N, C-alpha and C positions, 0 to 999 in steps of 0.2 A: 183156813185161818188168816192165813197173812193177807190174803184178799179183803177177808174180812175188815180185820184188826186195820189195813191201811185206808180202806174208803173210812171209817169210821174217826180214825185219829187222823185223816188228810195230809199223811207226813209218810216220807219213808223210811220204815224200822226194818230191826234185825228182832226176829222170835226164838229164841231158844225155850224147847220143850224137853222139863226135867222130872222124869218119875220115879216110883218104884223103881218099874222095868228097867230104863233106862240104868240107872243107878246100877242096881244087880247084875250088868252088864258092863260094869266098869267105868261109868260114868259116859256111854256115848252121847253125843248131841244130835238132836237134829236141827239145826237152821235153816231159815228161808231169808230171804232178801228181796227185799221190793227194790227197786229203783227207777226215778225218775228219767222219761223222756229227755233229751238235749233241749234246752232251756228256750234254744230260737227257733221252736215250733209258734207258728201262728195259729191260735187257737180257732176262729178261723177255718182253718183249713181243713175240715171235717169233713168225711165219706157222708155223713148225713146233708149239708149243703153244697153237695157235687150233683149239678144236675145229669143225669146221664142221656146218652141219646145217640144214635145210630155210629156218628163219628167215633163216641168217646166207650162203644161200650165193653169192647175187648180188652182196654187198657184199664179201662174200673173192675170190670170181673177180675183181674191179672191181681192188680193191685190189694185188692180185697181178699181172696183167695191168701194171697202173699201175709197179709196184714194176721189174718185168723190161724193162716200156720206156718211162719217163719221156716225159711230155707229146707220145706216139705216138698212146697210145687214148683214155684217158676223160679229156678237161681240161675245164670241173675234176670234180674229183667229189666229192660230196656226199652223207657216210654219213650216216643218223639215227634216231634210236632209245632208248628211256628211257634211264635212268643203269644201267651194270651189262651192259650186254650186249654189248660187244667193241669201244665207239665207237677210244677214247683204244687200246685194243689191236692196230690194225687200223692206225690215223694210227702208233705208232713201228715195227709191222713192217717196212711200208712204207720209213723212216727206216731202222733194221736193215739191210735187205735191199739201198737203194741204197750203203747205206754202208762196205758187204760187197763189193758187188758193181758199183755206177755207174762203175766205171772214173773215179774224181774227180769224178764229178760232188756239189756243196753240198748241205746238206740239212738244214733249220731248222724244227722242232717247236717248237708255242708254245700253249699255252695260250690265248683271247684276252684273260686276263686278263692276261697276261704282256706282251703286246702293248699292252694301253691303259696300265699301269701306265709298259711303259718310254715309251712316247709322252711323257705326262704331264711323267716326269722328262726326257725330251729338251728339250721344249721351255724347262722351268724353269731347264736348264742350258747352253740355247743350244745344242743338240747335235744340233739335228733334220736335219743331212746325214748324220752319222755313224750316227741310227736307219733314215734310209731304206736306208741302203748295208746295215748287218746285216738287212733283209728284202729287198731288192729285187737283191741283187745275188745268191741264192741260187739254186739248180735245182731244187730243189724244194722247197715251201713245206706246211708241215702246220698247221694251225690248229684248237684243238679247243673245243670249246663257247661257238663262236659266237655263241649266244643272246644272252649276255652283252653284247653290244655296244650293245644298248637302250638311249638313255637317256644315251648318252655321244657327242654329236653330232659333234664334231671330230676326236672319234677314230676314229670311222666315217668321215669326209670320209677320211684319211690312209687307212684301209685299204679303200675305195673303190680310190683310186689306187694303191697298192700291187699289189692286185688289179690291175689294168686294164695296168700298166708289167709285172709277169708273166706277164700271158695275153698279150700282145702280144707281149714278147720270145720265145714259144716253150717256158715255165716249167712246169713242171707244178705245180696246185696242188692241194692236199684239204684238205675242210672235214667237220668233223664240228657238228654240232649234236643236240640232245634232238627237234627237230621238223622237219618237212620245208620247205622254201622256202616255200611257199605258206601256210605256218602262221606265219611272223615276222613278222607287222602290227607290230612296232614298231621295223621297219628301212624303209628307204625302198625304192620299187617296183626303183629302178633297180640298188639292189644286191642285192635280191630274183632281179630278173632273171637278174643276171650267175650267182649259186649256181646255178640252175633248167637253164641253155644248156648243161651235161655230161650225164654221168650220175648224177643221184638215189636212190640204194639206201637201203634201209631193213633193219635188223636189228627182226627180231623177238625175243621171248621164245624160248628154247629149247625142242620138246617132248620128250618123255619120253623117248627112243631118245636126244636130243643132249643130256638132262641126264644119262643114266646113263653116256655116253661122258665127260663132262666129268667126274663124278665118277673115275669110274674112271681116268683117265689122272692127276687127281690126287691119287689116294693111290698111284696107284703111280709120281710121279712124287715123293712122300714118302716111299715106304717104307712103305706105311701095311698093308703085307700079310694082318695082319689081320681088318681090314673082313670083312665077308662081302658080299656083288651084295645078299641079302635084306636089311643096312641101307641100304645105300645104296638100294636102291629105295626101304626107307622116307624118304631124305633127299629124292629126287627125285619123289618123290606128294605132300609136303608143303612143298616151296620150290619154285616157279613163275613168280616173275616174274623175275630174272635171272642172268646168270652172278656178279657179288661175290656177291647173296646164298646164292647155291647153294655155292660155295668156302668162305663165313660159315661156314652150318650145318654141314657135312663138319671144318672146324678145330674148331669149337664141341665136335661130339660126340665128337673125339677126343682133347682137350684135357683133355676133363669123365671119359674113359675111364683116359686115362692117368693124372691126379693123383688119381682115385678108385680103383684098380687094380682097375677094373670089364675087361669084355669090351667092345667097341663094336659090340653085339647092336642088331635090329629094335629090340627094346622098348623100349632105352637111348633112341635117336632117337624113338624116338616120346616119350617122356616130357621129352626137353629140346626137343625141337621144339613142344610141343604150346600152350606158351603165344603164343610168337611165331609161328604159322605154324599156326591153326587149320583145321580142315576147311573147306570151303566148299561150299555145297551150292550149287553149281552145273551147267547140263547148257549140251550145244552147242550151236549155233544150229541150226534144223530147214532140212531143204534147201527147201523154203519158201520163207525167212525170204533165204538165200543165193539163191536166185533172185529171187528181189522184187529184194534190194540190186544185185544184178550187172543187172540189167535195169535199175537205176535207173543204175547208175554208167556203162554204155556209151547209155543214152538210147534203148534201144527198151523193145518190150514183153514181159509175162513170153509172153503165146498167141507171137508174134514165136520168142522165144527156145526154146521149148517145140517151136515146130514142127519140119517136115525142111527148112525152104529154106535153100539154101548160098549164102543171101545173103552177104556180108564182115560185116557188122557182127553179125547174126543170131548166126551163125557163130562170130565172136570171143567175142560174151559167151553162146554155150552152154559155148566149152568150158574157158572161165574159171570157170563155174558148176560144173561138171562136176568139174574140177581141186578147186575148194574145198570139194565137197561131201566127197570123196574123203580131204580133208585136213583136213577140221573135224568128221567126223561120223565114229560107227562105222559106220556105215550098208553092207551088201555091195552086189559091185558089181552084182549082179542089182535088189537094190532099189533102184540111180541108175538104174539102164536106164529100170525098172518106172517110176517119180517125172521122168525126161526124156524123156517122148512113147514109151515102151516100145522103149525102144533096147538092144543086147543087150551083152553084158559087156565084148567086146571095140571094141565103140567108145567105152565108158567109158572102157576103158584106152587106146585109142587119143590119144580128147583129153584122159587126163591126161600121157601124156606128151608129147603134143606142146607142151598150156601149159609143163611142167616144163622143156621144155628151151629154148624159151621164156627163162625165167628166168635161166636157166643164160650163156645169152646177151647178157642185156641189150636182150632184146625191147620194142617198140614199148608190150606192153600191161603191162610190170613192174611200174608203179608202179603203176596202178590194182590190178591182184592183189594188190600189198603193201597199197596202202590199204583193200581192204576186207576179206582175211583180219583188219585189225589192229581194225577197224571192227566187223565179226563176235567176234570172237575179244573185245572188251571188253562186248559187251554180252548174253554169254550170262546167261542167266537162273540 
């Protein structure tokens, strides 16, 4: 009833049900309150506008699960990745979803700088209690760019106690950073430990297929039907770092074409983006490099990884190495199988599928796989 009434009236409201039965019980009331999400949420940052790819599948699935069941699945959720990959988008998508479907749960989204400035102002104006209430009385707290807590000792102390208060009271916490918890060395260990006690999910740069999907979707949303797929492919080929840069490049090409009355052709895209995004002579990692890095990450030797041993640890390492070989190289299935001890292509497919399913479900090797992917991609020659 509360949800239906809120949708019909389009506002926050309180419903009081009073009937004969309630009167007979001495006026027992059934009160339902619908609360709006924090007004700082960008309406464009929704799950529907988020493009899913291999590099963000785990983070997206975890964020959606939390939005549907706050504090029931992954708590806290820690999302990390370089700027422009969708951290803020996912945090605000959670907030918008809970605000629309959370049956009255309160949501607060805040970049950590907002937390810092708010705390400093509260101390100066002797409004500490009001500040604490603003953050600790919320059901879902979404904190962005937590790495900027570094160097702010008193604020870190307050954030630590806010985190504990929410966590111990069964409230949902979602935190975003440009680095994983173990790389936030500027923060004290007790805070880093709490960041890593739930699910840690990485956001990696989108691959070519994901970049094309993003560009097509943004062009469609902007009703830019005049740009052809080959022009989008030129943009996707040149801009590989993050989603924000990709969208900016599309805007640049479309704006220039419109202002100069030119068609947004692949040649125009290449001309405009050549200076900003020159061709890079890089090569993907070799399978030997993938095998060596994976063996090191799992603490096994390369001989065990390539063997036919079915022991748990070598098998896990082998499956992950096979998965990364398919994801990061252009080698065929038979070639990969040959380099993994002469295994047939069906074995390679099975190993890849098994790891992919584990990543989608937030399995125990998810963090290791994402860390290896980032390391191998950044070391590409």
